[in-house]
C-alpha positions, 0 to 999 in steps of 0.5 A, spaced: 240 828 706 242 835 707 246 833 713 250 828 708 251 833 703 253 838 708 258 833 711 261 831 704 262 839 702 265 840 708 270 834 707 271 837 700 273 844 703 278 840 708 281 837 702 282 844 699 285 846 705 290 841 706 292 842 698 293 849 699 297 848 706 292 851 710 292 858 706 289 858 700 285 854 694 290 852 688 286 857 683 288 864 681 286 869 686 280 873 685 280 880 687 274 884 689 271 891 690 269 892 697 266 898 700 265 897 708 258 898 711 254 896 717 251 891 713 255 888 707 251 885 701 256 880 697 255 880 689 258 875 684 258 877 677 260 875 670 264 880 666 268 876 662 269 869 658 276 868 656 279 863 651 280 856 654 275 857 660 276 851 665 270 849 669 272 845 675 267 841 680 271 839 687 277 837 683 274 835 677 276 839 671 273 840 664 277 845 659 273 848 654 277 851 648 273 857 645 276 862 640 277 869 642 273 872 636 267 869 640 268 870 647 271 876 651 270 882 655 262 883 656 263 890 658 255 891 658 255 886 664 258 891 668 252 895 668 249 889 673 255 891 678 253 899 677 246 897 679 247 894 685 252 900 687 247 905 685 241 901 689 246 901 695 248 909 695 240 910 694 239 906 700 244 909 704 242 916 703 234 914 705 233 916 712 227 912 713 230 905 712 235 901 716 235 906 722 241 910 719 245 904 718 249 903 712 250 898 707 256 896 704 258 891 698 263 886 696 263 885 689 267 879 685 268 877 678 266 870 677 266 870 669 262 864 667 267 859 671 263 855 676 269 853 680 271 861 680 264 862 683 265 857 688 272 860 690 269 867 690 263 864 695 268 862 700 272 869 699 266 872 701 265 867 707 272 867 709 274 875 708 280 873 704 282 873 697 285 868 695 280 864 700 281 860 706 276 855 707 272 854 713 275 860 716 273 867 718 280 871 717 277 878 717 271 877 722 270 885 721 268 883 714 265 876 714 260 878 720 257 883 716 255 879 711 247 879 710 246 876 703 249 875 696 246 876 690 249 872 684 249 869 679 248 870 672 246 863 670 243 856 673 250 853 673 253 858 677 247 860 681 247 852 683 255 852 685 254 859 689 248 856 693 252 849 695 257 854 699 252 859 702 247 854 704 252 851 708 252 857 712 244 859 711 246 865 708 240 868 703 242 868 696 238 872 690 239 869 683 239 874 678 239 869 672 233 867 668 228 863 672 229 856 672 224 851 675 229 846 676 234 850 680 230 848 687 231 840 685 239 841 683 240 845 690 238 840 696 240 844 702 237 851 700 235 854 694 236 861 692 231 866 691 229 867 684 225 872 680 220 868 676 217 870 670 210 868 667 212 863 662 205 863 659 205 870 657 212 869 653 209 863 650 203 866 647 207 872 645 212 868 641 206 864 638 202 871 636 208 874 633 209 867 629 202 868 627 202 875 625 208 874 620 205 867 618 211 864 620 209 857 620 216 853 619 220 855 625 226 852 628 228 852 635 234 853 639 235 851 647 240 849 652 241 842 653 239 842 660 232 841 664 230 849 663 231 848 655 227 841 655 221 845 659 221 850 654 222 845 648 216 841 650 211 847 652 213 851 646 212 845 641 205 844 644 203 851 643 205 851 636 202 845 634 195 847 637 196 854 633 198 850 626 205 851 627 211 846 625 217 845 628 223 845 623 228 842 627 230 843 635 237 844 637 240 843 644 246 847 645 251 843 649 253 845 656 261 843 654 262 845 647 268 841 644 270 841 637 270 834 636 263 833 638 260 838 634 257 836 627 257 843 624 255 840 617 249 837 620 247 844 624 248 848 618 244 844 614 238 844 619 239 852 619 238 852 612 231 849 613 228 855 615 228 863 615 226 864 622 228 861 629 226 861 636 232 861 641 231 860 648 236 861 654 241 865 657 247 869 655 252 863 656 248 859 652 248 864 647 255 864 647 256 857 647 251 857 641 255 861 637 261 858 638 258 851 636 254 853 630 256 859 626 263 860 627 263 866 622 258 863 617 251 867 618 245 864 614 241 870 614 236 867 619 231 872 623 231 870 630 226 871 636 229 871 642 228 873 650 231 878 654 236 873 657 239 872 650 242 879 649 244 878 642 247 885 642 253 882 647 256 878 641 258 885 638 264 887 642 268 885 635 267 887 628 259 887 629 259 880 630 252 880 633 249 884 628 252 880 622 248 874 626 242 876 629 241 883 625 233 884 624 232 879 630 226 880 634 226 880 642 221 880 648 223 884 654 219 884 660 216 891 661 219 895 666 219 901 669 225 906 669 229 906 675 229 913 677 236 916 676 240 910 674 241 913 667 244 920 670 248 915 675 251 911 669 253 918 665 257 920 672 261 914 673 268 915 672 274 912 674 276 918 678 269 917 682 270 910 684 278 909 685 277 903 689 273 899 683 278 895 680 273 893 675 272 900 672 279 900 669 278 894 665 272 896 662 274 903 661 280 901 657 276 897 653 270 902 652 275 908 650 281 904 648 285 907 653 292 902 654 294 902 661 301 905 663 305 903 669 307 908 674 311 906 681 309 899 680 301 901 680 297 900 673 293 906 671 289 908 665 292 914 660 289 921 661 285 920 654 278 918 656 279 919 664 273 924 664 269 920 658 262 918 659 259 911 658 253 915 654 257 916 648 259 909 647 256 904 642 250 899 643 255 893 642 259 895 648 255 899 652 247 900 653 245 906 657 238 903 658 237 898 664 237 891 662 233 886 665 238 883 669 240 890 672 233 891 674 233 884 678 240 886 681 237 893 683 230 890 686 234 884 689 238 890 693 231 893 695 228 886 697 234 885 702 234 892 705 227 891 706 228 884 709 233 887 713 229 893 716 224 889 718 228 884 722 232 890 725 225 893 727 224 887 731 230 888 734 228 895 736 222 893 739 227 888 743 232 893 745 238 888 742 239 893 736 247 893 737 247 886 736 250 884 729 244 881 725 244 873 723 243 872 715 239 866 716 234 871 720 232 874 713 229 868 710 222 869 713 222 876 711 224 875 704 219 869 703 213 873 705 215 879 700 211 881 694 213 884 687 210 890 685 211 894 679 215 900 682 223 899 683 223 899 690 220 892 692 221 885 690 219 878 691 222 872 690 218 867 693 212 866 687 211 867 680 209 873 677 203 875 672 207 878 667 202 882 663 206 886 658 212 884 654 215 889 649 218 887 643 225 890 640 228 890 633 235 889 633 237 895 627 243 898 624 241 906 624 243 911 619 249 913 623 251 906 623 250 905 630 246 898 632 240 899 637 234 895 640 228 899 637 222 898 640 217 896 635 211 893 639 208 890 645 204 884 647 199 884 653 197 878 656 192 878 662 187 874 666 182 870 662 187 869 656 186 876 654 191 878 649 193 883 644 199 884 640 201 891 637 206 891 632 209 897 627 211 894 621 214 900 618 219 901 624 222 893 623 228 892 619 230 885 617 238 886 617 243 885 612 240 879 608 232 881 607 230 887 604 222 885 606 219 881 611 221 874 610 217 867 609 218 861 613 214 856 610 216 848 609 211 848 602 209 854 598 203 857 599 197 853 595 194 859 590 186 860 589 183 854 586 188 849 590 188 845 596 193 842 601 194 835 601 199 832 606 206 829 605 207 822 608 212 822 613 213 830 614 209 835 619 203 838 617 206 844 615 209 840 609 204 839 603 203 838 596 197 843 592 192 839 588 186 842 584 180 842 587 175 837 584 169 838 580 164 843 583 168 845 588 173 852 589 178 854 594 177 862 594 183 863 600 190 861 600 192 854 603 185 851 604 185 844 607 179 843 604 175 846 598 168 849 598 162 846 594 159 851 590 151 851 592 147 848 587 145 854 583 152 856 582 158 853 579 166 854 579 169 858 574 175 855 570 180 857 575 176 854 581 177 860 585 170 863 585 162 860 584 158 864 579 151 864 578 148 858 573 145 861 567 137 859 566 137 854 560 131 851 556 130 848 549 128 855 545 127 856 538 133 861 539 138 855 540 140 852 533 138 845 535 131 848 537 130 852 531 132 846 526 127 842 530 121 848 529 123 848 522 122 841 521 116 840 525 113 846 521 115 843 514 113 836 515 106 839 518 105 843 511 107 837 507 102 833 511 097 839 509 099 839 502 098 831 502 091 832 505 089 837 500 091 833 494 087 827 497 081 832 498 082 834 491 082 827 488 077 824 493 073 821 487 079 817 484 079 809 485 085 809 489 083 814 494 076 811 495 079 804 495 084 806 501 078 808 506 079 816 504 075 818 511 081 814 515 086 817 510 083 824 512 083 822 519 090 819 519 093 826 515 090 830 520 092 826 526 099 826 523 099 834 522 097 835 530 103 830 531 108 835 528 105 841 531 105 838 538 112 837 538 112 845 538 110 845 545 116 842 547 120 848 545 120 854 550 120 855 557 116 849 561 110 851 565 105 848 569 100 848 563 105 846 558 108 840 562 101 837 562 100 838 555 106 836 552 105 828 554 098 828 554 097 831 547 102 827 544 099 820 547 092 822 545 094 824 538 099 819 537 094 814 539 089 816 534 094 816 528 096 809 530 089 807 531 087 809 524 092 805 521 090 799 525 083 800 522 086 801 515 089 794 517 083 791 519 079 794 513 084 791 508 083 784 511 075 785 511 075 788 504 079 782 501 075 777 504 068 780 503 069 780 495 069 772 495 062 769 495 058 767 501 064 770 505 062 770 513 066 776 513 061 780 509 058 783 515 064 786 517 064 791 511 061 797 514 063 804 515 062 804 522 068 799 523 073 804 522 070 809 527 069 803 532 077 801 532 079 809 532 074 811 538 076 805 542 084 805 541 083 813 543 079 812 549 083 807 552 089 812 551 085 818 554 083 814 560 091 812 561 092 820 561 086 821 566 089 817 571 096 820 570 093 827 571 089 825 577 095 821 581 102 824 579 102 829 573 108 832 570 110 839 573 116 844 572 122 842 575 130 844 574 136 840 573 142 843 576 147 838 574 146 835 567 150 841 564 156 845 567 154 852 568 147 852 567 140 850 570 136 846 565 128 848 566 125 842 564 119 838 565 118 832 570 114 827 568 111 826 575 109 818 574 115 815 570 110 809 570 104 812 567 109 815 562 111 808 560 104 806 560 103 811 555 109 809 550 107 802 552 100 802 549 102 806 543 107 800 542 101 795 543 097 798 537 103 799 533 105 792 534 098 789 533 098 793 526 104 790 524 102 783 526 096 784 522 099 787 516 104 782 516 099 776 515 096 779 509 101 782 505 100 777 500 093 779 498 093 783 491 097 788 491 095 794 486 091 798 492 093 793 498 096 797 503 098 792 507 105 792 505 106 800 506 102 799 513 108 793 515 113 798 513 111 804 516 110 800 523 117 797 522 119 805 522 115 807 527 117 801 532 124 802 530 124 809 532 121 808 539 124 802 541 131 806 540 128 812 543 127 809 550 135 807 551 137 814 548 132 818 552 134 815 559 142 816 557 140 823 555 140 829 560 138 836 560 136 839 553 138 833 550 132 829 553 127 834 550 130 834 543 131 826 543 123 826 544 122 831 539 126 828 534 122 821 535 115 824 535 118 828 528 121 822 525 116 817 527 110 821 524 114 823 518 115 815 517 108 814 517 107 820 513 112 818 508 111 810 508 103 811 508 102 816 503 108 818 498 106 811 494 099 814 493 101 821 491 106 818 486 100 814 483 095 820 483 100 825 480 105 821 476 101 814 474 094 817 473 092 811 468 094 806 473 088 807 478 082 805 474 077 800 477 080 795 472 087 796 475 084 795 482 081 788 481 086 786 476 
């Protein structure tokens, strides 16, 4: 396969050779900067991108119309050349390397034109400019070529390698590391300076998390390198709860008729923060494609490969677009002496440097003048210093690419020194070295943190990244200010350090901008996803009852503990208040007053009956049973008071037991009265068989039997599952209701059921004898009183079951008071009326009339 590609390239070169009449390529001449030495290192750099750039690949041409305000002279890239010159000068002064032999260089400007890179590569091999393909016109120059450094992008590096690999000349690319570069070049891949991409990804992620930027746009070049970055960073963002607002790919060949700027502009307004990845050329293409003098005030997060200050060569264009942006730079040691070297660079010091005149005329705005057909600079700034130039046209700090170029020179020198060492041992030092023999030495080198050694064969574990903020200083100059660092070590140990006070956010933001798809959910609200949108886009809904959200942007609300309840804002759980039916409550006080009043009323009736105990109406209605009934009703009223107050073990037991027993006595007394009415009226007839039942013991027997059965039921209840104090957490909002648990519900309803049986039996018997003589006949009053009693307790059951908290206690108290008051009123108020107001009507004649 390699032989086939080599053969194809050779045919192409032969075709070029025929087209130029065996002398030159049919493209503009590309003069270089040459300095002789025992060994020569070629350098292919990109100093300018011109309007109407033309890319050609073996006769096929693509023209790109690019406006002048976007592309122009990239004076800052001249530092890449100077880094190579500086490194070679230092090596030539070092007697411990290359056995007192010197290095030379042959430098070319290939701009950002891939075909121009091909031309310059051929010029390096042929020794002529314009080049002569497949010829070595200047053997004294071409035989000294040992390696080439270039180019600035993957595309240019690929084209250079296509030519150099035919002759097996080592090439070191200072472009951003590209994993796909080895698959593009089939013959010999160029050496690269890799970066540990995991550290970069994690640094970007941690920065986004630090500022809570969760809605982020991505901009990458439309190539394999951009695809890999887009895939990896999207996965990392998803793993950390971040969302991609949009992902734009910068076309490799921009054209006005293929770029939908309206769509681009609409997407760029979706978010305030954009992460950009690529090299300088993709940055320039992007500005032409997308912005076109329409800045949106986005905050850009970039890498050192995206030199956002490069765009500022005219009217501070770069700061308008990218001011306030944050950039990640691989932490590098300062190249000793390089800044001093840059300060001393002047056209007079390097008269053979054809590039310095162009750079100087731009940096110092000095026009050319013609003298004897030779173009020279005016005298205005011949002695000027690069250190006085503003950041947007020149940077005295060592750029990452200059660092790579410097390290590449030392890597070549070290490999060359090792190869010469073998020659010294073999006694063949006088022979010219062959470039391909440097490959084994370049492949085994290892990159270290000092600036004198480098390795291109394996990926480097980058442990520290510097974070810079693109600012406009008070003096008006633009500068990249270091505001933090990110350290990423083994075992995923990472640390982000930022000084927020040093950061400025450009012309469009006075404070840290927000970058979210949806506004933050406030306290008391939780997030709910929006169908069809990323998880960062959501609606905010209130927390349900019993739950709170005490933090912003909560996915789920937190349920309060049972002894706490949420406040109205549902952002805090408050302790529930202990509550029970107390005499201090309005309802409790009313029930207490009612119970005491009815008890007093029953006592008054009892006193009245005792006072009129010898009257016929009292004697005729079995006064002993009347006394017992009145006392039991008084106890019924008083037993309701046990339901008032904080429940305890004793009170919970006494409530139901006293209620059941006392009420059974009262109802049993009424049942006895009913039986007495039947017997009394039957016994007055001669020879009645019921006469034997008219005895005083009958009533006592009925009352005792009815009460003992209830006592037995209560005893079983106490012995199995008695009532106990309990708490009700849920029936009343914000309160813990102290109540009594009935224990055995079956036993409770057995007590009520037995009372209902006694009442029903009394009602039935009284109803059957209601037509007996009615002067002192209690059958009707008993019937009516039992109807009231049964009605109250029948309505009690559903009401009690549907009630909660203190209401349950109040319902039971009300039923006790109502049923007791019903018995008291129906049974005794008519008798009191007769005793007090119609005393003449209760004579014996009236009784038996």
